[in-house]
mmJSON file of the N, C-alpha and C atoms, coordinates in Angstrom:
{"data_MODEL":{"atom_site":{
"group_PDB":["ATOM","ATOM","ATOM","ATOM","ATOM","ATOM","ATOM","ATOM","ATOM","ATOM","ATOM","ATOM","ATOM","ATOM","ATOM","ATOM","ATOM","ATOM","ATOM","ATOM","ATOM","ATOM","ATOM","ATOM","ATOM","ATOM","ATOM","ATOM","ATOM","ATOM","ATOM","ATOM","ATOM","ATOM","ATOM","ATOM","ATOM","ATOM","ATOM","ATOM","ATOM","ATOM","ATOM","ATOM","ATOM","ATOM","ATOM","ATOM","ATOM","ATOM","ATOM","ATOM","ATOM","ATOM","ATOM","ATOM","ATOM","ATOM","ATOM","ATOM","ATOM","ATOM","ATOM","ATOM","ATOM","ATOM","ATOM","ATOM","ATOM","ATOM","ATOM","ATOM","ATOM","ATOM","ATOM","ATOM","ATOM","ATOM","ATOM","ATOM","ATOM","ATOM","ATOM","ATOM","ATOM","ATOM","ATOM","ATOM","ATOM","ATOM","ATOM","ATOM","ATOM","ATOM","ATOM","ATOM","ATOM","ATOM","ATOM","ATOM","ATOM","ATOM","ATOM","ATOM","ATOM","ATOM","ATOM","ATOM","ATOM","ATOM","ATOM","ATOM","ATOM","ATOM","ATOM","ATOM","ATOM","ATOM","ATOM","ATOM","ATOM","ATOM","ATOM","ATOM","ATOM","ATOM","ATOM","ATOM","ATOM","ATOM","ATOM","ATOM","ATOM","ATOM","ATOM","ATOM","ATOM","ATOM","ATOM","ATOM","ATOM","ATOM","ATOM","ATOM","ATOM","ATOM","ATOM","ATOM","ATOM","ATOM","ATOM","ATOM","ATOM","ATOM","ATOM","ATOM","ATOM","ATOM","ATOM","ATOM","ATOM","ATOM"],
"id":[1,2,3,4,5,6,7,8,9,10,11,12,13,14,15,16,17,18,19,20,21,22,23,24,25,26,27,28,29,30,31,32,33,34,35,36,37,38,39,40,41,42,43,44,45,46,47,48,49,50,51,52,53,54,55,56,57,58,59,60,61,62,63,64,65,66,67,68,69,70,71,72,73,74,75,76,77,78,79,80,81,82,83,84,85,86,87,88,89,90,91,92,93,94,95,96,97,98,99,100,101,102,103,104,105,106,107,108,109,110,111,112,113,114,115,116,117,118,119,120,121,122,123,124,125,126,127,128,129,130,131,132,133,134,135,136,137,138,139,140,141,142,143,144,145,146,147,148,149,150,151,152,153,154,155,156,157,158,159,160,161,162],
"type_symbol":["N","C","C","N","C","C","N","C","C","N","C","C","N","C","C","N","C","C","N","C","C","N","C","C","N","C","C","N","C","C","N","C","C","N","C","C","N","C","C","N","C","C","N","C","C","N","C","C","N","C","C","N","C","C","N","C","C","N","C","C","N","C","C","N","C","C","N","C","C","N","C","C","N","C","C","N","C","C","N","C","C","N","C","C","N","C","C","N","C","C","N","C","C","N","C","C","N","C","C","N","C","C","N","C","C","N","C","C","N","C","C","N","C","C","N","C","C","N","C","C","N","C","C","N","C","C","N","C","C","N","C","C","N","C","C","N","C","C","N","C","C","N","C","C","N","C","C","N","C","C","N","C","C","N","C","C","N","C","C","N","C","C"],
"label_atom_id":["N","CA","C","N","CA","C","N","CA","C","N","CA","C","N","CA","C","N","CA","C","N","CA","C","N","CA","C","N","CA","C","N","CA","C","N","CA","C","N","CA","C","N","CA","C","N","CA","C","N","CA","C","N","CA","C","N","CA","C","N","CA","C","N","CA","C","N","CA","C","N","CA","C","N","CA","C","N","CA","C","N","CA","C","N","CA","C","N","CA","C","N","CA","C","N","CA","C","N","CA","C","N","CA","C","N","CA","C","N","CA","C","N","CA","C","N","CA","C","N","CA","C","N","CA","C","N","CA","C","N","CA","C","N","CA","C","N","CA","C","N","CA","C","N","CA","C","N","CA","C","N","CA","C","N","CA","C","N","CA","C","N","CA","C","N","CA","C","N","CA","C","N","CA","C","N","CA","C","N","CA","C","N","CA","C","N","CA","C"],
"label_alt_id":[null,null,null,null,null,null,null,null,null,null,null,null,null,null,null,null,null,null,null,null,null,null,null,null,null,null,null,null,null,null,null,null,null,null,null,null,null,null,null,null,null,null,null,null,null,null,null,null,null,null,null,null,null,null,null,null,null,null,null,null,null,null,null,null,null,null,null,null,null,null,null,null,null,null,null,null,null,null,null,null,null,null,null,null,null,null,null,null,null,null,null,null,null,null,null,null,null,null,null,null,null,null,null,null,null,null,null,null,null,null,null,null,null,null,null,null,null,null,null,null,null,null,null,null,null,null,null,null,null,null,null,null,null,null,null,null,null,null,null,null,null,null,null,null,null,null,null,null,null,null,null,null,null,null,null,null,null,null,null,null,null,null],
"label_comp_id":["MET","MET","MET","ALA","ALA","ALA","THR","THR","THR","GLN","GLN","GLN","ASP","ASP","ASP","LYS","LYS","LYS","GLU","GLU","GLU","LYS","LYS","LYS","ASP","ASP","ASP","TYR","TYR","TYR","PHE","PHE","PHE","TRP","TRP","TRP","HIS","HIS","HIS","ILE","ILE","ILE","ILE","ILE","ILE","ALA","ALA","ALA","ALA","ALA","ALA","VAL","VAL","VAL","VAL","VAL","VAL","ILE","ILE","ILE","ALA","ALA","ALA","VAL","VAL","VAL","ALA","ALA","ALA","VAL","VAL","VAL","THR","THR","THR","MET","MET","MET","TRP","TRP","TRP","MET","MET","MET","VAL","VAL","VAL","LYS","LYS","LYS","LYS","LYS","LYS","SER","SER","SER","GLU","GLU","GLU","HIS","HIS","HIS","GLY","GLY","GLY","LYS","LYS","LYS","TYR","TYR","TYR","LYS","LYS","LYS","THR","THR","THR","SER","SER","SER","ALA","ALA","ALA","GLU","GLU","GLU","ALA","ALA","ALA","ILE","ILE","ILE","ALA","ALA","ALA","LYS","LYS","LYS","ASP","ASP","ASP","PRO","PRO","PRO","ALA","ALA","ALA","MET","MET","MET","SER","SER","SER","SER","SER","SER","TYR","TYR","TYR","ARG","ARG","ARG"],
"label_asym_id":["A","A","A","A","A","A","A","A","A","A","A","A","A","A","A","A","A","A","A","A","A","A","A","A","A","A","A","A","A","A","A","A","A","A","A","A","A","A","A","A","A","A","A","A","A","A","A","A","A","A","A","A","A","A","A","A","A","A","A","A","A","A","A","A","A","A","A","A","A","A","A","A","A","A","A","A","A","A","A","A","A","A","A","A","A","A","A","A","A","A","A","A","A","A","A","A","A","A","A","A","A","A","A","A","A","A","A","A","A","A","A","A","A","A","A","A","A","A","A","A","A","A","A","A","A","A","A","A","A","A","A","A","A","A","A","A","A","A","A","A","A","A","A","A","A","A","A","A","A","A","A","A","A","A","A","A","A","A","A","A","A","A"],
"label_entity_id":["1","1","1","1","1","1","1","1","1","1","1","1","1","1","1","1","1","1","1","1","1","1","1","1","1","1","1","1","1","1","1","1","1","1","1","1","1","1","1","1","1","1","1","1","1","1","1","1","1","1","1","1","1","1","1","1","1","1","1","1","1","1","1","1","1","1","1","1","1","1","1","1","1","1","1","1","1","1","1","1","1","1","1","1","1","1","1","1","1","1","1","1","1","1","1","1","1","1","1","1","1","1","1","1","1","1","1","1","1","1","1","1","1","1","1","1","1","1","1","1","1","1","1","1","1","1","1","1","1","1","1","1","1","1","1","1","1","1","1","1","1","1","1","1","1","1","1","1","1","1","1","1","1","1","1","1","1","1","1","1","1","1"],
"label_seq_id":[1,1,1,2,2,2,3,3,3,4,4,4,5,5,5,6,6,6,7,7,7,8,8,8,9,9,9,10,10,10,11,11,11,12,12,12,13,13,13,14,14,14,15,15,15,16,16,16,17,17,17,18,18,18,19,19,19,20,20,20,21,21,21,22,22,22,23,23,23,24,24,24,25,25,25,26,26,26,27,27,27,28,28,28,29,29,29,30,30,30,31,31,31,32,32,32,33,33,33,34,34,34,35,35,35,36,36,36,37,37,37,38,38,38,39,39,39,40,40,40,41,41,41,42,42,42,43,43,43,44,44,44,45,45,45,46,46,46,47,47,47,48,48,48,49,49,49,50,50,50,51,51,51,52,52,52,53,53,53,54,54,54],
"pdbx_PDB_ins_code":[null,null,null,null,null,null,null,null,null,null,null,null,null,null,null,null,null,null,null,null,null,null,null,null,null,null,null,null,null,null,null,null,null,null,null,null,null,null,null,null,null,null,null,null,null,null,null,null,null,null,null,null,null,null,null,null,null,null,null,null,null,null,null,null,null,null,null,null,null,null,null,null,null,null,null,null,null,null,null,null,null,null,null,null,null,null,null,null,null,null,null,null,null,null,null,null,null,null,null,null,null,null,null,null,null,null,null,null,null,null,null,null,null,null,null,null,null,null,null,null,null,null,null,null,null,null,null,null,null,null,null,null,null,null,null,null,null,null,null,null,null,null,null,null,null,null,null,null,null,null,null,null,null,null,null,null,null,null,null,null,null,null],
"Cartn_x":[154.923,153.6,153.233,151.832,150.783,150.17,149.254,149.069,147.714,146.978,145.697,144.073,144.235,142.167,142.228,142.284,141.428,139.938,139.04,137.872,137.282,136.805,135.822,134.551,134.849,134.588,132.965,131.918,131.134,129.921,130.936,130.708,129.812,130.391,129.863,128.781,128.461,127.536,126.262,126.916,125.231,124.665,125.234,125.057,124.17,124.873,123.849,122.134,122.171,121.5,120.303,120.339,119.771,119.544,120.487,120.141,118.65,119.026,118.051,116.725,116.684,116.013,114.194,116.218,114.762,113.379,114.732,113.915,113.02,112.993,111.609,110.57,111.233,109.966,109.305,110.312,109.734,108.307,109.423,108.718,107.259,107.662,105.496,105.252,105.064,104.138,104.238,104.973,104.162,102.771,103.491,102.447,101.023,101.289,99.895,99.039,99.585,99.237,98.565,99.192,98.317,96.968,96.007,95.022,93.729,95.179,93.646,93.929,93.845,93.636,92.985,92.46,91.36,89.979,89.362,88.253,88.387,89.03,89.597,90.169,90.626,90.618,90.21,88.396,87.489,86.853,86.762,85.86,86.787,88.586,88.328,88.414,88.465,88.611,86.476,85.857,84.682,83.606,85.097,84.579,85.708,86.34,87.338,88.035,86.929,86.123,85.962,85.567,85.938,87.36,87.499,88.094,87.846,87.566,87.627,88.727,88.548,89.627,90.92,90.82,92.745,93.533],
"Cartn_y":[83.062,82.73,82.325,82.021,81.079,81.758,81.427,81.895,82.197,83.259,82.957,83.391,82.921,83.692,84.588,85.082,86.46,86.544,87.259,87.226,88.308,87.658,88.094,89.068,90.961,92.038,91.815,91.994,92.594,94.097,94.621,96.083,96.462,96.272,96.679,95.417,94.947,94.18,94.115,94.667,95.06,95.841,97.103,98.194,97.871,97.759,97.481,96.618,95.647,95.042,96.074,96.806,98.625,98.8,99.329,100.447,99.431,98.888,97.609,97.591,97.327,97.236,97.931,99.341,100.816,101.071,100.882,101.265,100.312,99.147,98.036,99.088,98.983,99.663,100.847,101.653,103.16,102.94,101.706,101.716,101.145,99.897,99.271,100.653,100.684,102.191,103.138,103.826,104.745,104.092,102.672,101.886,100.914,101.089,100.442,102.191,103.896,104.206,105.34,104.758,105.718,105.369,103.981,103.84,105.081,105.102,105.792,107.202,107.646,109.607,109.828,108.019,107.558,109.388,109.1,109.658,110.947,111.771,112.998,113.208,112.802,112.515,112.867,112.28,112.185,113.878,113.063,114.56,115.96,115.888,117.025,117.194,116.259,116.262,116.634,116.553,116.948,118.091,118.781,120.3,121.069,121.667,121.388,123.191,124.103,125.35,125.035,124.317,123.558,123.919,124.936,124.754,124.218,123.127,122.303,120.959,120.955,120.119,120.189,121.364,121.985,121.816],
"Cartn_z":[107.039,106.993,106.133,106.495,105.821,104.575,103.725,102.219,103.147,103.027,103.238,102.183,102.159,100.854,100.811,100.146,99.847,100.455,100.986,100.995,98.906,98.622,97.971,97.801,97.64,98.216,97.104,97.857,97.072,97.505,97.605,98.079,96.798,95.121,94.557,93.863,93.909,94.48,94.986,96.66,96.953,97.325,96.742,95.98,94.581,93.474,92.068,93.095,93.644,93.914,94.663,95.717,96.082,95.033,94.012,92.692,92.002,92.111,91.191,91.957,93.471,93.547,94.469,94.662,94.9,93.667,92.131,90.222,90.749,90.338,90.413,91.694,92.822,93.625,93.252,93.039,91.686,91.079,90.417,88.976,89.121,90.536,90.298,91.401,92.075,93.024,92.266,91.304,90.154,88.795,88.241,87.487,88.57,89.379,89.897,90.944,90.931,90.451,89.321,88.288,87.176,87.181,87.728,87.462,87.929,88.926,90.266,89.786,89.214,88.867,87.11,86.667,86.404,85.886,86.926,87.059,87.227,88.083,87.735,86.051,85.367,84.26,83.364,83.481,82.842,83.087,83.981,84.548,83.946,83.547,83.468,82.502,81.253,80.129,79.459,80.13,80.122,80.606,81.134,81.675,81.956,80.952,81.899,82.413,82.525,83.207,84.666,84.869,87.173,87.411,87.84,89.104,89.6,90.469,91.785,90.875,89.425,89.154,89.143,89.264,89.255,89.936],
"occupancy":[1.0,1.0,1.0,1.0,1.0,1.0,1.0,1.0,1.0,1.0,1.0,1.0,1.0,1.0,1.0,1.0,1.0,1.0,1.0,1.0,1.0,1.0,1.0,1.0,1.0,1.0,1.0,1.0,1.0,1.0,1.0,1.0,1.0,1.0,1.0,1.0,1.0,1.0,1.0,1.0,1.0,1.0,1.0,1.0,1.0,1.0,1.0,1.0,1.0,1.0,1.0,1.0,1.0,1.0,1.0,1.0,1.0,1.0,1.0,1.0,1.0,1.0,1.0,1.0,1.0,1.0,1.0,1.0,1.0,1.0,1.0,1.0,1.0,1.0,1.0,1.0,1.0,1.0,1.0,1.0,1.0,1.0,1.0,1.0,1.0,1.0,1.0,1.0,1.0,1.0,1.0,1.0,1.0,1.0,1.0,1.0,1.0,1.0,1.0,1.0,1.0,1.0,1.0,1.0,1.0,1.0,1.0,1.0,1.0,1.0,1.0,1.0,1.0,1.0,1.0,1.0,1.0,1.0,1.0,1.0,1.0,1.0,1.0,1.0,1.0,1.0,1.0,1.0,1.0,1.0,1.0,1.0,1.0,1.0,1.0,1.0,1.0,1.0,1.0,1.0,1.0,1.0,1.0,1.0,1.0,1.0,1.0,1.0,1.0,1.0,1.0,1.0,1.0,1.0,1.0,1.0,1.0,1.0,1.0,1.0,1.0,1.0],
"B_iso_or_equiv":[0.0,0.0,0.0,0.0,0.0,0.0,0.0,0.0,0.0,0.0,0.0,0.0,0.0,0.0,0.0,0.0,0.0,0.0,0.0,0.0,0.0,0.0,0.0,0.0,0.0,0.0,0.0,0.0,0.0,0.0,0.0,0.0,0.0,0.0,0.0,0.0,0.0,0.0,0.0,0.0,0.0,0.0,0.0,0.0,0.0,0.0,0.0,0.0,0.0,0.0,0.0,0.0,0.0,0.0,0.0,0.0,0.0,0.0,0.0,0.0,0.0,0.0,0.0,0.0,0.0,0.0,0.0,0.0,0.0,0.0,0.0,0.0,0.0,0.0,0.0,0.0,0.0,0.0,0.0,0.0,0.0,0.0,0.0,0.0,0.0,0.0,0.0,0.0,0.0,0.0,0.0,0.0,0.0,0.0,0.0,0.0,0.0,0.0,0.0,0.0,0.0,0.0,0.0,0.0,0.0,0.0,0.0,0.0,0.0,0.0,0.0,0.0,0.0,0.0,0.0,0.0,0.0,0.0,0.0,0.0,0.0,0.0,0.0,0.0,0.0,0.0,0.0,0.0,0.0,0.0,0.0,0.0,0.0,0.0,0.0,0.0,0.0,0.0,0.0,0.0,0.0,0.0,0.0,0.0,0.0,0.0,0.0,0.0,0.0,0.0,0.0,0.0,0.0,0.0,0.0,0.0,0.0,0.0,0.0,0.0,0.0,0.0],
"pdbx_formal_charge":[null,null,null,null,null,null,null,null,null,null,null,null,null,null,null,null,null,null,null,null,null,null,null,null,null,null,null,null,null,null,null,null,null,null,null,null,null,null,null,null,null,null,null,null,null,null,null,null,null,null,null,null,null,null,null,null,null,null,null,null,null,null,null,null,null,null,null,null,null,null,null,null,null,null,null,null,null,null,null,null,null,null,null,null,null,null,null,null,null,null,null,null,null,null,null,null,null,null,null,null,null,null,null,null,null,null,null,null,null,null,null,null,null,null,null,null,null,null,null,null,null,null,null,null,null,null,null,null,null,null,null,null,null,null,null,null,null,null,null,null,null,null,null,null,null,null,null,null,null,null,null,null,null,null,null,null,null,null,null,null,null,null],
"auth_seq_id":[1,1,1,2,2,2,3,3,3,4,4,4,5,5,5,6,6,6,7,7,7,8,8,8,9,9,9,10,10,10,11,11,11,12,12,12,13,13,13,14,14,14,15,15,15,16,16,16,17,17,17,18,18,18,19,19,19,20,20,20,21,21,21,22,22,22,23,23,23,24,24,24,25,25,25,26,26,26,27,27,27,28,28,28,29,29,29,30,30,30,31,31,31,32,32,32,33,33,33,34,34,34,35,35,35,36,36,36,37,37,37,38,38,38,39,39,39,40,40,40,41,41,41,42,42,42,43,43,43,44,44,44,45,45,45,46,46,46,47,47,47,48,48,48,49,49,49,50,50,50,51,51,51,52,52,52,53,53,53,54,54,54],
"auth_comp_id":["MET","MET","MET","ALA","ALA","ALA","THR","THR","THR","GLN","GLN","GLN","ASP","ASP","ASP","LYS","LYS","LYS","GLU","GLU","GLU","LYS","LYS","LYS","ASP","ASP","ASP","TYR","TYR","TYR","PHE","PHE","PHE","TRP","TRP","TRP","HIS","HIS","HIS","ILE","ILE","ILE","ILE","ILE","ILE","ALA","ALA","ALA","ALA","ALA","ALA","VAL","VAL","VAL","VAL","VAL","VAL","ILE","ILE","ILE","ALA","ALA","ALA","VAL","VAL","VAL","ALA","ALA","ALA","VAL","VAL","VAL","THR","THR","THR","MET","MET","MET","TRP","TRP","TRP","MET","MET","MET","VAL","VAL","VAL","LYS","LYS","LYS","LYS","LYS","LYS","SER","SER","SER","GLU","GLU","GLU","HIS","HIS","HIS","GLY","GLY","GLY","LYS","LYS","LYS","TYR","TYR","TYR","LYS","LYS","LYS","THR","THR","THR","SER","SER","SER","ALA","ALA","ALA","GLU","GLU","GLU","ALA","ALA","ALA","ILE","ILE","ILE","ALA","ALA","ALA","LYS","LYS","LYS","ASP","ASP","ASP","PRO","PRO","PRO","ALA","ALA","ALA","MET","MET","MET","SER","SER","SER","SER","SER","SER","TYR","TYR","TYR","ARG","ARG","ARG"],
"auth_asym_id":["A","A","A","A","A","A","A","A","A","A","A","A","A","A","A","A","A","A","A","A","A","A","A","A","A","A","A","A","A","A","A","A","A","A","A","A","A","A","A","A","A","A","A","A","A","A","A","A","A","A","A","A","A","A","A","A","A","A","A","A","A","A","A","A","A","A","A","A","A","A","A","A","A","A","A","A","A","A","A","A","A","A","A","A","A","A","A","A","A","A","A","A","A","A","A","A","A","A","A","A","A","A","A","A","A","A","A","A","A","A","A","A","A","A","A","A","A","A","A","A","A","A","A","A","A","A","A","A","A","A","A","A","A","A","A","A","A","A","A","A","A","A","A","A","A","A","A","A","A","A","A","A","A","A","A","A","A","A","A","A","A","A"],
"auth_atom_id":["N","CA","C","N","CA","C","N","CA","C","N","CA","C","N","CA","C","N","CA","C","N","CA","C","N","CA","C","N","CA","C","N","CA","C","N","CA","C","N","CA","C","N","CA","C","N","CA","C","N","CA","C","N","CA","C","N","CA","C","N","CA","C","N","CA","C","N","CA","C","N","CA","C","N","CA","C","N","CA","C","N","CA","C","N","CA","C","N","CA","C","N","CA","C","N","CA","C","N","CA","C","N","CA","C","N","CA","C","N","CA","C","N","CA","C","N","CA","C","N","CA","C","N","CA","C","N","CA","C","N","CA","C","N","CA","C","N","CA","C","N","CA","C","N","CA","C","N","CA","C","N","CA","C","N","CA","C","N","CA","C","N","CA","C","N","CA","C","N","CA","C","N","CA","C","N","CA","C","N","CA","C","N","CA","C","N","CA","C"],
"pdbx_PDB_model_num":[1,1,1,1,1,1,1,1,1,1,1,1,1,1,1,1,1,1,1,1,1,1,1,1,1,1,1,1,1,1,1,1,1,1,1,1,1,1,1,1,1,1,1,1,1,1,1,1,1,1,1,1,1,1,1,1,1,1,1,1,1,1,1,1,1,1,1,1,1,1,1,1,1,1,1,1,1,1,1,1,1,1,1,1,1,1,1,1,1,1,1,1,1,1,1,1,1,1,1,1,1,1,1,1,1,1,1,1,1,1,1,1,1,1,1,1,1,1,1,1,1,1,1,1,1,1,1,1,1,1,1,1,1,1,1,1,1,1,1,1,1,1,1,1,1,1,1,1,1,1,1,1,1,1,1,1,1,1,1,1,1,1]
}}}
């Protein structure tokens, strides 16, 4: 019988890469939406009694 070279299993490397990619994508989306609600936050700070800002 001839000896066969075993292929290296990259399953866990692929899983780790996918997890890192998803985490980075979520972080980037959350960071980009941080300033989105700045005007609402300013309006709430200015007059917190207004029910339309809740």
